[in-house]
N, C-alpha and C positions, 0 to 999 in steps of 0.2 A: 647636809648632802654635799654642797659645794665647798672646795677647799682652795680655790683660787684661780686663776686664769688658766684657760687650755688653748691651744690653738693647732692650726694644721690639720691636714685630712684626716689623720688619725683620730684626733678629738671629735671631728664632724661625724666620722664613722662609728664612733664609741656610741655617741649620742643617738645616731638614729638608730642602731642595733638594739640599745637600751628601750626604745620607743616601741620598737616592733616585737619586744619580747614578751610584754604583758598583755592579757586577755581582758582585764577587767577595766572599765572605763575609768573609774578612780584612779587605779594605777598608773593608767596611761596618761592622765592628765598631770598626776605627780612627776612622772618622770620628763614629761615635755619642759614643765616649770624648770625643774632642777638643772636639766639638761641646758635650757636657753640661759640661765643665770650663770651657770658655771663656763659656757664658752664664750659668752660676752663680758663676762667679769663685773657682772652687777651687784650690787648691795641687795636689790629685792627683784622679785619677779612674782607676776600673778598670771592667771588664766580663769576667764569668766565663762561658763557656758550659759547662753540666755534662756530664759523661760518663755513663756507665752503671755506673761503678765507684768511685764516691765522690770522684772528682777533677773536674778540669776537662778538657775537649776542647781548649778554647782559653781564654786568658787575656791580655787585652790592656791595657796601662796608659797613660797620659798623665801627664807631670809628673815622670817618672822617666828619668834617663839610661839609655843602653845599658850604661855601666859598672857603674851602680847595680843595673839589673836583672840583670845577669849574677852579681853578688855576691850577690845576695837569694837564689839558689839555686833548686830545683825549683818547680814549680807549686804553688800552695796547694791543701790538701785541702777538702773540703766540711765544715768546721766551724765552730762559734762564729757570728758575726754572718753570715758568707756561707751557713751552712747555713739559717739562721733566714730568710733571704731567699727561698732557694730552695725549702724545704719547707712554711714557713708561708705564703709569698707575700703577704706584708705590708710597708708600707713601714717604715722604722727612721730616726728622727731621734734622735740621741744628742748631749748637750754633750761627753760624753768618752769615746769607745769604750772605753777602757782600764778604765773603772769597771764597764762592764756585766758582770753575772754570766756571761755565756756568752763574754767574752772569753777567749782562749787562748793569747796571747802571738803574738809574730812573730820571722822571723829577726833576728840581730844588725845585719845590713847594712840592713834593712827600715827606711825613714823613719818618723819618729813622727807616729802620727796621733791627732787630738784631737777635734774634732766632726766629725760623721759623718751623712751622709744616703745611703739606698739604699733600692733598691726592686727588685721582680722584673720582668723584660720578658716579658709572657705573650701566648700566642696563644690566646684562649679558655681552656681548663683546663691546656693546656700551659705550663710554665714554661720559657722559652728562655734565661734567663741572669739574672745578677744584676749591676745597674749601680749603682756607688756612687761619692759624691764624699767628700773628707775636707779639713779645713782651709781654711775659707772666708775669703778675704781682706778681712776686716772686723774693726772692734773688736766684741769678745765680751761680752754682758751678763754680769756677774757670775753664775758657776754655770750660765749658759745656753749654748744652740747659737747658732753664728754663721748656720747655715742657717734660714730660715724657713718658715712654711706656705706663702707664695708660692712660694719655692723647691721645696717638696716638689710642690706642683701643676704647676709648669713642669717639672720632671723627669717626672711622671708623663705630662704631654703628650708630652714626647720618647719616653718609653718605649714608649708606643702606636705612634709613628710607627716606631720601631726596630724593634719586632715586625714591622711590615709589610716594613720594608725588608730584616729579615734572613730572611722567609720568600720574598721576591722572590728574593734572592741564593740561597737554597738550591734553590727551583726552577730558576733559571737553571743553577746547577752540575750539577743533576741531568739537565736536558735537554742541557747540554754533555758530559757523559758519555754519553748515548745518542747524540748526533750522532758522538762519536769511535767509538763502537761500530759505527755504522752505516759510518762511515768506513771502518774495518778491514774490514768486511764487504764493501764494494764492492772494496776493494784485493784481498782474497782471491779474489772471483770475476773481477776482471781479471788477477790473477795465475795463476790456474786456466787461464782461457781463453786468455791470450797463450803461456804457457810449454807448456800441453798441445798447442797447435797446433804449435809449434816442434818439441818433442819427438816428435810424430807424423811431422811430415815428416823429421826426422833420421833416425828408425829406418827409415822407407820408402827414404831415399836411402842409407843404410848396407847396407841388405839388396840395393838395385840394385847397389852397388858390389861387393858379396860375390859376386853371380853374374857380373860381368863380370870380375874380376879376372884370370882364366885366358884367356878368350877375346877380351877386348878392353882390354888395360891401359891405354889411353888412355883410353878412356870410363870405366873405372874411376877412374883418376887424377881425371877431372873431378868425378866424382860424390863422391869423398873431400874434394876442395876445398870442394864443396856442404856436406859434412857438416860441415867446420870452420866454413864461414860460419853455418849454422844454430845450431852449438853456440855461435858468440859471439853471436849475437842473443838466444839463450835466457839466457846470463849477463848481457847487458846489461837483461832483463827483470827478474831477479833481483835485481840490484843496486838498479835503480831502485826496486823495491818494497820492499826492505830500507830504502832511504833515507825513503820516505814511510811507513815503519811505525815511525818512531823521533822521535816528537814530545816525549819526555820532555827532549831535549837543550834545547828551548826555556825549560823552567822551570830548567835547571840552568846553562845559558850565555847565555840571552838572545837576541833575535832575530837581531843582526847575527853573532855567530859562530855561530849554528845554519845561517842561511843561508850564509855563507861555508863552513861546513864541507860542507854538502851540495852547493854548487855545485863544490866542488874534487872530490867524489866523482863526481858526474857527468861532470865535464871528463875524469876518468881512463877513466870507464866508455864512454864515447861518442867516435866520431870527430870530432864537432863540437868546435868551441873553446868552452868555456863560461866566463865570467868574472863576477867580483861586486866591485862597489865601495860601500863604505858611507861617507857623510858625515855626523858630528855628531848621530846620532839617539840620543836619550835613551830611556830605559826608557818604555814605552805600557803601558796597561792590559793585562791578560794577555789579554782578549777580542781586542783589537786586533791584538796580536801573533800570535797564533794565525790569526786571518782571513788577514792578511798573508802568513804562511808558507804558509797552504794556497792561496791564490791563485797564490804564488809557485811552488809544486809543479806546480799544474794548468796554469800558463803554460809552466813547462819541459817538462812531460810533452807538450804540445802541440807545442811547438818541436822536441823530439827525437825525437819519435815519429810524427808526422803531418806537420810542415812540411818535411821533410828540410832543415833548417837546418845551415850549415857554421859560424856564429857565433851565439852568443845571449849578450847582456849581460843583467845583473841589477845593478840599482843601487837602494840605499836611502838617501835624503837626508831631511834635517830640513826641514819647511815650517812656520813659526809654532811652536806647541805640540806639532804633529803630525809625521806622516812621508808621503813620498810612496814608493811601489814602483813601479819601471818594468822591464818585462821586454820586451827587443827582440830581434827575430830576423831572419836574413837569409833566411827560408825562402820556400815557394811562396806565402804569403799566402791572402786570400781575399776575396770581395767582401762586407762589411758589409751590403750591400741584402738578401743571402739570410741574414740573421742566424737566421731562423726555423730554416733547415737546419742551419747552421754552428753556431748556439747549442747544439743539443742533441750535436753531434758533436764540439766542442771544449770543452766543460763552460764555456761562457760565462755560461749561466742560473745556474749552481750559483756561480761567482765573483761574480757580480753579487748574488746572496743573500748570500754571505758579507759581502761589502763593506756591503750595506744593512744587515744584521743588526747591525754595530757603529757604524753613523751614517756610514759612510764612502761614498765614490763610485768607481765604475769606468768607465775610458773605454778603448775599443778602436779602435785604427787599423789599417787593413790593405787590400790591394789584391792582386790576382791578379800573381805574380811580384814584388812589392815588399817582402814582409817583413810582420811583425806588430809592434805595439807595444801591451803592455796595462799601463795605468797604474791604481793604487789610491792613493785619498789618506784617511788618517784623520785625525780632529782630536786626538789625544792627550787626556790625561786633563782 
């Protein structure tokens, strides 16, 4: 990510804006490390977030290839200079880190570090992590450190903003966890209501069939056919709920594969034809991918359960650095002018909230008897 030194207010501003742009903790950590290495023109940079057991919950590096990182082995423990930065919470600027009495060595595949600049990332009294740079790309004074007092001051400013960015990212992830919990609660209520009603109807119909089987076999046969239909509808509700309750596939498989799988499941579970096409979409920020998935699920839910659609087409395609999701059905449609009533019934308000929450846009086109098209666009990273 780093291509050489940058200096001046514009470079600092660019680094700070980059840190504030991301919402995922891991993305923020990577941006902090890459920005610090580029701004101070160092060969290596790293940031460790401590756990509660003497190690690091996360450790991000810049300037080391993936192959080198794998060869180095497990994450470091909190010892030596790293421990000093975390526990003493003071900056460290050294001409040769290997000559410091606290130095305890490193694995054989570890790059050789010489001049060193490190400091803690703090939020009040809490030390959130340790940020350090090594091997400044400049002529070193005899026996001196390539990093200067100005470098230390600049890294201190960067660390202050890094603390803000990390705090925001943590708050975002916590709110996202709460949103997922609320989503699961909503689905549980939906599942309970829908399936309970179906099972109650199924029980009454089965009882009616049992009383008719001897005295009116023809009517009993009709009631049993209704039992089969109700059982099939209950199974549809269960299958759809299972699909919606599996967001983990998004992290494992990506948005395109997750949408394709869910559409295939719905196509098998419903009489309507459900299709999916994805065109050239690259990986998007996790928050945008989750919002697109949830809007697609809501739109599919509407088309299959409320619109009586025979065909539902889901497409996802690239537009600029972002993506566009389009869900089109040939169902009964509705009048968008009655959006206050339809918005609550069809989840349009929550879909718009999801789109707005990740900086995206949502458009809805529909008319009675003409089907519905829901389109969501996000800008990408």
